[in-house]
Structures are given as structure tokens and as C-alpha cells.
C-alpha positions as CSV (number, residue, x, y, z in Angstrom):
1,M,-24.4,17.4,21.0
2,H,-21.9,19.6,23.0
3,E,-19.5,16.6,23.3
4,A,-19.6,16.0,19.5
5,A,-19.0,19.7,18.8
6,S,-16.0,19.8,21.2
7,R,-14.6,16.6,19.6
8,N,-15.0,18.2,16.2
9,S,-13.2,21.4,17.4
10,L,-10.3,19.3,18.9
11,F,-10.0,17.5,15.6
12,K,-9.9,20.8,13.7
13,K,-7.2,22.1,16.1
14,I,-5.0,19.0,15.5
15,I,-5.5,19.3,11.7
16,A,-4.5,23.1,12.0
17,I,-1.4,22.2,14.0
18,V,-0.3,19.5,11.5
19,L,-1.0,21.8,8.5
20,S,0.9,24.7,10.1
21,F,4.2,23.0,9.6
22,G,6.6,25.1,7.5
23,P,9.4,24.1,5.1
24,G,10.7,21.7,7.8
25,I,8.2,19.2,6.5
26,F,10.3,18.9,3.3
27,A,13.3,18.2,5.4
28,I,11.5,15.3,7.0
29,G,10.3,14.1,3.5
30,Y,13.9,14.3,2.2
31,T,15.5,12.7,5.2
32,I,13.1,9.8,6.1
33,G,12.3,7.6,3.2
34,T,12.5,3.9,2.6
35,G,16.4,4.3,2.3
36,S,16.4,5.8,5.8
37,V,13.9,3.3,7.2
38,T,16.0,0.4,5.7
39,S,19.2,1.8,7.2
40,M,17.5,2.1,10.7
41,I,16.0,-1.4,10.4
42,V,19.3,-3.0,9.3
43,A,21.2,-1.1,12.1
44,G,18.7,-1.9,14.8
45,S,18.4,-5.6,14.0
46,T,22.2,-6.0,13.5
47,F,23.7,-3.7,16.1
48,G,20.8,-3.0,18.5
49,M,20.9,0.7,19.6
50,E,24.7,0.9,19.2
51,L,24.5,3.6,16.5
52,L,22.1,5.9,18.3
53,W,24.9,8.4,18.9
54,V,25.4,8.8,15.1
55,L,21.7,9.5,14.6
56,L,21.7,12.1,17.5
57,L,24.8,13.9,16.2
58,S,23.5,13.9,12.6
59,C,20.2,15.4,13.7
60,I,21.8,18.1,15.8
61,F,24.1,19.1,12.9
62,S,21.1,18.9,10.5
63,G,19.2,21.4,12.7
64,I,22.1,23.8,12.7
65,L,22.6,23.6,8.9
66,M,18.8,24.1,8.2
67,F,18.9,27.1,10.5
68,A,22.0,28.6,8.8
69,Y,20.7,28.0,5.2
70,G,17.3,29.3,6.1
71,N,18.7,32.5,7.8
72,Y,21.0,33.2,4.8
73,A,18.0,32.9,2.4
74,L,15.8,35.3,4.5
75,I,18.6,37.9,5.0
76,S,20.1,37.9,1.5
77,G,17.0,37.0,-0.5
78,E,19.1,34.5,-2.4
79,T,19.2,30.8,-2.7
80,A,22.2,28.6,-2.0
81,L,23.8,27.5,-5.3
82,Y,23.1,30.9,-6.9
83,G,24.8,32.5,-3.9
84,F,27.8,30.1,-4.1
85,K,28.2,31.0,-7.8
86,K,27.9,34.7,-7.2
87,H,29.9,35.2,-4.0
88,I,32.5,32.5,-3.7
89,K,35.7,32.3,-5.8
90,G,35.4,29.2,-7.9
91,G,31.8,28.8,-6.6
92,K,30.5,28.0,-10.1
93,Y,32.5,24.7,-10.1
94,L,31.6,24.0,-6.4
95,A,27.9,24.4,-7.3
96,I,28.1,22.1,-10.4
97,L,29.9,19.4,-8.4
98,I,27.2,19.6,-5.7
99,I,24.4,19.4,-8.4
100,I,25.9,16.3,-9.9
101,G,26.6,14.6,-6.6
102,I,23.2,15.2,-5.0
103,T,21.2,14.4,-8.2
104,F,23.1,11.1,-8.5
105,G,22.4,10.1,-4.8
106,Q,18.7,11.2,-4.9
107,W,17.9,9.5,-8.2
108,N,19.6,6.4,-7.0
109,S,17.4,6.5,-3.9
110,L,14.3,7.2,-6.1
111,M,14.8,3.8,-7.9
112,G,14.8,1.9,-4.6
113,I,12.0,4.0,-3.1
114,L,9.6,3.3,-6.0
115,G,10.7,-0.4,-6.1
116,I,10.1,-1.0,-2.4
117,S,6.8,1.0,-2.4
118,A,5.5,-0.9,-5.4
119,N,6.4,-4.2,-3.7
120,M,4.6,-3.2,-0.5
121,L,1.5,-2.2,-2.4
122,F,1.7,-5.6,-4.2
123,E,1.9,-7.4,-0.8
124,I,-1.2,-5.6,0.4
125,F,-3.1,-6.5,-2.8
126,A,-1.8,-10.1,-2.8
127,M,-3.2,-10.6,0.8
128,N,-6.7,-10.0,-0.6
129,F,-6.2,-11.4,-4.0
130,E,-4.0,-14.6,-3.9
131,G,-4.3,-15.1,-7.6
132,L,-1.9,-12.2,-8.1
133,R,1.1,-14.1,-6.7
134,P,2.1,-15.8,-9.9
135,Y,2.1,-12.4,-11.7
136,K,4.3,-10.6,-9.2
137,Y,6.7,-9.0,-11.7
138,E,3.9,-7.7,-14.0
139,T,1.8,-6.4,-11.0
140,V,4.8,-4.7,-9.3
141,L,5.8,-3.0,-12.5
142,S,2.2,-1.9,-13.2
143,I,1.8,-0.5,-9.7
144,A,5.2,1.4,-10.1
145,V,4.1,2.9,-13.4
146,V,0.7,4.0,-11.9
147,V,2.3,5.5,-8.8
148,I,5.0,7.5,-10.6
149,A,2.4,8.7,-13.2
150,I,0.2,9.9,-10.4
151,F,3.1,11.7,-8.7
152,Y,4.2,13.3,-12.1
153,S,0.7,14.6,-12.7
154,L,0.6,16.0,-9.2
155,M,4.0,17.8,-9.9
156,L,2.3,19.5,-12.9
157,V,-0.2,21.1,-10.5
158,G,3.0,22.9,-9.3
159,K,2.3,25.0,-6.3
160,Y,4.6,25.0,-3.2
161,T,1.6,25.0,-0.7
162,F,0.1,22.0,-2.6
163,F,3.3,19.9,-2.3
164,E,3.6,20.9,1.3
165,K,0.1,19.8,2.3
166,I,0.5,16.4,0.6
167,L,3.8,15.8,2.3
168,V,2.4,16.8,5.7
169,I,-0.3,14.1,5.3
170,F,2.3,11.3,4.4
171,V,4.8,12.4,7.1
172,T,2.1,12.5,9.8
173,F,1.0,9.0,9.0
174,M,4.6,7.8,8.9
175,G,5.6,9.4,12.2
176,L,2.5,8.1,14.1
177,S,2.9,4.6,12.6
178,F,6.5,4.2,13.7
179,I,5.9,5.8,17.2
180,I,2.8,3.5,17.8
181,S,4.9,0.5,16.7
182,L,7.3,1.3,19.5
183,F,4.6,0.5,22.1
184,F,4.5,-3.1,20.8
185,V,8.3,-3.8,20.8
186,S,11.0,-1.6,22.4
187,P,14.6,-2.0,23.5
188,L,15.8,-2.0,27.1
189,P,16.5,1.6,28.5
190,I,20.1,0.6,29.3
191,E,20.7,-0.2,25.6
192,V,19.4,3.2,24.7
193,V,21.8,4.9,27.1
194,K,24.7,2.8,25.8
195,G,23.8,3.7,22.3
196,L,24.6,7.3,23.0
197,I,28.3,6.5,23.7
198,P,30.3,6.8,20.5
199,S,31.5,3.5,19.0
200,I,31.7,1.9,15.5
201,P,30.7,-1.8,15.4
202,D,33.9,-3.7,14.6
203,V,32.3,-6.1,12.2
204,K,31.9,-6.3,8.4
205,G,29.4,-3.6,7.3
206,G,29.8,-1.5,10.5
207,K,31.6,1.3,8.7
208,M,29.1,1.1,5.9
209,M,26.2,1.5,8.3
210,V,27.7,4.6,10.0
211,A,28.3,6.3,6.6
212,A,24.8,5.3,5.4
213,F,23.3,6.7,8.7
214,V,24.9,10.1,8.2
215,G,24.2,10.1,4.4
216,T,20.5,9.6,5.0
217,T,20.1,11.8,8.1
218,M,22.4,14.7,7.2
219,A,21.1,14.8,3.7
220,A,22.8,17.6,1.7
221,A,19.7,18.0,-0.4
222,T,17.7,19.0,2.8
223,F,20.0,22.1,3.4
224,L,20.5,23.2,-0.2
225,S,16.7,23.1,-1.0
226,R,15.8,24.9,2.2
227,P,16.3,28.5,0.8
228,L,14.0,27.7,-2.1
229,F,11.3,26.2,0.2
230,V,11.7,29.2,2.7
231,K,11.1,31.6,-0.3
232,G,8.3,29.4,-1.6
233,K,6.6,29.7,1.8
234,G,6.7,33.5,1.3
235,W,8.8,34.1,4.4
236,T,10.9,37.3,4.8
237,M,13.2,38.7,7.4
238,K,10.2,39.2,9.7
239,N,10.0,35.4,9.9
240,L,13.6,34.7,11.3
241,G,12.1,33.5,14.6
242,E,9.7,31.1,12.8
243,Q,12.5,29.9,10.6
244,K,14.6,29.0,13.7
245,K,11.7,27.2,15.4
246,D,10.9,25.3,12.1
247,S,14.5,24.1,11.9
248,I,14.6,22.8,15.5
249,I,11.2,21.0,15.2
250,A,12.2,19.4,11.9
251,A,15.5,18.1,13.5
252,I,13.7,16.8,16.6
253,L,11.0,15.0,14.5
254,V,13.7,13.4,12.3
255,F,15.4,12.0,15.4
256,I,12.2,10.8,17.1
257,I,10.9,9.0,14.0
258,S,14.3,7.5,13.0
259,A,15.1,6.4,16.5
260,S,11.6,4.8,16.8
261,V,12.3,2.7,13.7
262,M,15.7,1.6,15.0
263,A,14.2,0.8,18.4
264,V,11.4,-1.3,17.0
265,A,14.0,-3.3,14.9
266,S,16.3,-3.6,17.9
267,G,13.5,-4.7,20.4
268,A,12.0,-7.2,18.0
269,L,15.0,-8.8,16.3
270,Y,18.4,-7.9,17.7
271,H,18.3,-10.3,20.7
272,Q,16.9,-13.1,18.5
273,G,20.0,-12.8,16.3
274,K,17.9,-12.1,13.2
275,P,19.6,-9.3,11.2
276,V,17.2,-7.9,8.5
277,T,18.3,-6.8,5.0
278,Q,14.9,-6.1,3.6
279,V,12.0,-4.0,4.7
280,L,9.4,-6.6,3.7
281,D,11.3,-9.2,5.8
282,M,11.0,-6.9,8.7
283,A,7.2,-7.0,8.6
284,N,7.2,-10.8,8.4
285,T,9.7,-11.2,11.3
286,L,7.8,-8.7,13.5
287,E,4.5,-10.6,13.3
288,P,5.3,-13.4,15.8
289,V,6.6,-10.9,18.3
290,A,4.0,-8.2,18.0
291,G,1.0,-9.6,16.1
292,S,-0.5,-8.7,12.7
293,F,-1.9,-5.4,13.9
294,A,1.6,-4.1,14.7
295,V,2.8,-5.4,11.4
296,A,0.0,-3.5,9.5
297,I,0.9,-0.3,11.3
298,F,4.7,-0.7,10.6
299,F,3.9,-1.6,7.0
300,F,1.8,1.5,6.6
301,G,4.5,3.7,8.1
302,T,7.1,2.3,5.7
303,L,4.9,2.8,2.8
304,S,4.2,6.4,3.9
305,A,8.0,6.9,4.2
306,G,8.4,5.8,0.6
307,L,5.6,7.9,-0.8
308,S,6.7,11.0,1.2
309,S,10.2,10.7,-0.3
310,I,9.1,10.5,-4.0
311,F,8.0,14.1,-4.1
312,P,11.2,15.6,-2.8
313,C,13.4,13.2,-4.9
314,L,11.5,14.2,-8.1
315,L,11.9,17.9,-7.1
316,I,15.6,17.8,-6.4
317,A,17.2,18.1,-9.8
318,P,14.9,20.9,-11.1
319,L,15.3,22.6,-7.8
320,L,19.1,22.6,-7.9
321,I,19.3,23.6,-11.6
322,A,16.8,26.5,-11.0
323,D,18.8,27.5,-7.9
324,Y,22.0,27.6,-9.9
325,Q,20.5,29.5,-12.8
326,S,18.5,32.2,-11.1
327,G,17.5,31.3,-7.6
328,E,13.9,31.0,-8.7
329,L,12.0,27.7,-9.2
330,D,9.3,27.9,-11.9
331,T,7.2,24.7,-11.5
332,T,5.3,25.6,-14.7
333,S,8.4,25.9,-16.9
334,R,9.2,23.4,-19.8
335,Q,12.6,22.7,-18.1
336,F,10.8,21.6,-14.8
337,K,8.5,19.3,-16.7
338,I,11.3,17.7,-18.8
339,V,13.7,17.2,-15.8
340,T,11.0,15.7,-13.6
341,F,9.9,13.4,-16.5
342,I,13.5,12.1,-16.8
343,A,13.5,11.5,-13.0
344,C,10.3,9.5,-13.4
345,L,11.9,7.3,-16.1
346,V,15.0,6.8,-13.9
347,A,12.7,5.8,-11.0
348,L,11.3,2.9,-13.1
349,I,14.7,1.2,-13.6
350,V,14.5,-1.1,-10.5
351,P,10.8,-2.2,-11.1
352,I,11.6,-2.8,-14.9
353,F,14.6,-5.0,-14.1
354,G,12.8,-6.6,-11.2
355,S,15.9,-6.2,-9.0
356,N,16.2,-6.1,-5.2
357,P,17.0,-2.5,-4.4
358,I,18.0,-2.8,-0.7
359,E,21.7,-3.1,-0.9
360,M,22.0,-0.5,-3.6
361,Q,19.8,1.8,-1.4
362,I,22.2,1.6,1.5
363,L,25.1,2.2,-0.9
364,S,23.5,5.3,-2.4
365,Q,23.1,6.7,1.2
366,V,26.9,6.2,1.6
367,F,27.6,8.2,-1.6
368,N,25.6,11.1,-0.2
369,V,28.2,11.8,2.5
370,F,30.9,12.7,-0.1
371,V,28.9,15.9,-1.1
372,L,28.2,16.9,2.5
373,P,31.6,18.6,3.3
374,L,31.2,20.8,0.2
375,V,27.7,21.9,1.2
376,I,28.9,22.7,4.8
377,F,32.0,24.5,3.6
378,G,29.9,26.6,1.2
379,I,27.5,27.9,3.9
380,I,30.5,28.7,6.3
381,L,32.0,31.0,3.6
382,I,28.6,32.6,2.9
383,V,27.5,33.4,6.4
384,N,30.9,35.0,7.1
385,N,30.5,37.4,4.1
386,K,29.3,40.6,5.8
387,K,28.1,42.1,2.5
388,V,25.9,39.1,1.7
389,M,24.5,38.9,5.3
390,K,23.9,42.7,5.4
391,G,25.5,43.2,8.8
392,Y,23.6,40.3,10.5
393,K,26.0,38.5,13.0
394,T,25.8,34.8,13.1
395,S,26.1,33.7,16.7
396,I,29.3,32.0,18.0
397,W,27.3,28.9,18.8
398,V,26.1,28.5,15.2
399,H,29.8,29.0,14.0
400,I,31.0,26.3,16.4
401,G,28.2,24.0,15.3
402,L,29.0,24.6,11.6
403,F,32.8,23.9,12.0
404,T,32.1,20.8,14.2
405,A,29.6,19.6,11.5
406,L,32.4,20.1,8.9
407,F,34.9,18.1,10.9
408,F,32.2,15.4,11.5
409,S,31.4,15.2,7.8
410,L,35.1,14.9,6.8
411,V,35.6,12.0,9.3
412,I,32.4,10.3,8.0
413,S,33.5,10.8,4.4
414,Y,36.8,9.1,5.2
415,N,34.9,6.3,6.9
416,G,32.7,6.0,3.8
417,L,35.7,5.6,1.6
418,L,37.0,2.8,3.8
419,A,33.5,1.2,3.8
420,I,33.3,1.3,0.0
421,S,36.9,-0.1,-0.4
422,E,35.9,-3.0,1.9
423,Y,32.7,-3.5,0.0
424,V,34.5,-3.6,-3.4
């Protein structure tokens, strides 16, 4: 009896820790989706751990940017794009450019995410009901419509805390699935160490992968939306310490989960010379190496990654528009319902046309890097405005981090341009 009670209290403690996550959980939801998982799998199976350094740098800069945007929100009481428009000369045009760029990238990702998630659910159903196989297109499309309808109806419930709790559940399942998969297949320690030494694979697609990595890990949407989520959490200047801790934990978790996916792909496939271009192929190729149980876990993790990204991707356009207009997100407004409904229709494009979204998904991650320098430049100007920051002094280390992140984003944007010119 006593043992059962202690087990129960331990379970309650774990649930309490998981549910105590702050706005950082949205950062993980935005950052790690099927696009990110695809990039990590393709990189791990094609280049081993060679691009681990890109992931590490991206996560460090992501943590700094989340911290800077969060602090700005708590001190000024304003959100990002509204602040750009109000306090930066020409900030109105900067904000509009950012809205267009981020919405394009996120809606592009949304198409692929829904397509891949629907395909994965189809595979699970088809394992149990073989008769579905001849009707793959119809079943995948039906699943996609049902999934997006469920998510849209959940959006109409419209409370920050509600979104946060659902995301926490998906992200927890995803993180545990990928980390457990690592116990079945993992790369050699020497490969992990070598992966931390900067180098770009001198092969076709190498530049594209580096740009996609940064586009998916240093997601501009993550930083811009942070002030709105920080405000939605009800945090004030008293929560500056919590905000800092939340930023650091989010960046560390993004690195651990992403690196786990890359490591599983590297350990299972790189030395066999089997580069993977599809998430579903990954599950099939992993089976002879790790067994069906490992495949089921990885499969479940990838599905959770997809579902955890649908919420943030649907939220992004209304978030940015509300941010620009007033700095307040009203999830019960007519505007919110219309914009999210349009996003749901866009999401169905890939399932309707029955296309393979993988290559487009990686390409959409590359497009994300072009907005990144604008987003970093904007926050550098804002945190150096004494009037806006009410006398709060941003530390020299955060300044160094922001300027280094800006330089890094410009180099990666140039690299992305080269990658797209090679692709075309």
C-alpha cells in the first residue's frame, strides 16, 4: 500500500515538473517538427555527425535570442513587431517583411508536416488493416482532413494555458521517444567529437543541409512569438529569473532532442552508405538494425514531432498580425478564426495533390534563414534603446552573443543563396 502511494506521488511529481514548463515549450514545438526531424535524419544518414557543430551553434544563439526577446517583453511590456514599428525608423516596413517571410516559411512547413503525419497514421492503420493499402490516397487525405479539423476546433477553445498543456504532452512523448531510440543505435564517440569541429561537407547538397539546419533550429518564429507567449503566461518583471531559466532549458532540450535524431540516423545508416530522404524510409531501414520495437518508438516520436508543430504553425500568422497591430493576441476574435482557417486550407495542399513533401520541406527550412538577420538586427536595435528598456542594462555577454548571432546568420544566408542557386 505504502509502495503504491509513493509510486503515485512520484508520478504526480514528474507530471508537475513536465507541466511546469513555461513558454519555452512553444520554442521546442516551433523548432522540432517533421521538417527538423527530416533535416536531422538526412544529415545523420548522409554526413554522419559532421554537422553537429552547426546544431550546437544554432542552439546557443537560439537561447540568447529567446532570452533577449523575453527580457525586452517583460521590461517594456510590448511585443516584438509592435516595438519595431513604434521604436525603429522604418520599422513598419521591417515588420511587414518579417511577417511575409515567416508566414511563407511556416505555412510551407505546415503542408509537409500534415502530409507526413497523415502518411504515418496511414502506415499505422495499414499495419492492422491491410485492406486499406489500395486506398492510400483517399485514406491519407481523409486522415489529414480529420487531423486538421481537430486542431482547428482546439484552436477555437483559445486559451494560452490550454495550448501550452497540449504541446507539453506532445513534446514530452517526442523527446523521450528519440532519446530512447538512441539506446538502440548510436554513433561512435569519436564521430561526435569530430562533429563539433566546423566543416561544410564538400558534396552536392552539403550547403543546402547547413542552411536547412540553421533555418529549422534558429527559427525566427520562435523568437518573435516569445514576447506574446511570455505575456500569455502572465509573467512580469518579477519573472526575469524564470524567463532566463526557461530560455536556457528550451535551448538545451532542442539540442538534446535534435542531436539524438541525428545520432540515431548516423549510427544506423551512415556506415551502411544508406542516405535517407524520407522519414518513412527511416523507420523501414532502422528495423533490421534495431528491431520493430525501436522502429515503433522512433515512429511515435516523429509523429509527435509533427503534431507538436501543427499548433505553433497554425498560430504563427495570427500571432504576427496581432503583434504588429497592437501587441495583443485575441484568440476569440474573428480575425484569428479566419486566418487560422486559411492556414488549415493551406495545410491540406500536399495531401490533396498527393505529393511527396520531403524535398520541399528541406527547401522551406532554407528559406527561413533569409528572415533571420532582420529578426536579430531588430532586437539589437531595441535592447540598445534606453527609453524602451527603462534603464535596464543588457550584459556585455548578451551583446557579444547577439552580434555573433547576426554575423552567423549573414554567413548562413549567403550559404543558403549559394545552395538555392546550385539547386536551381
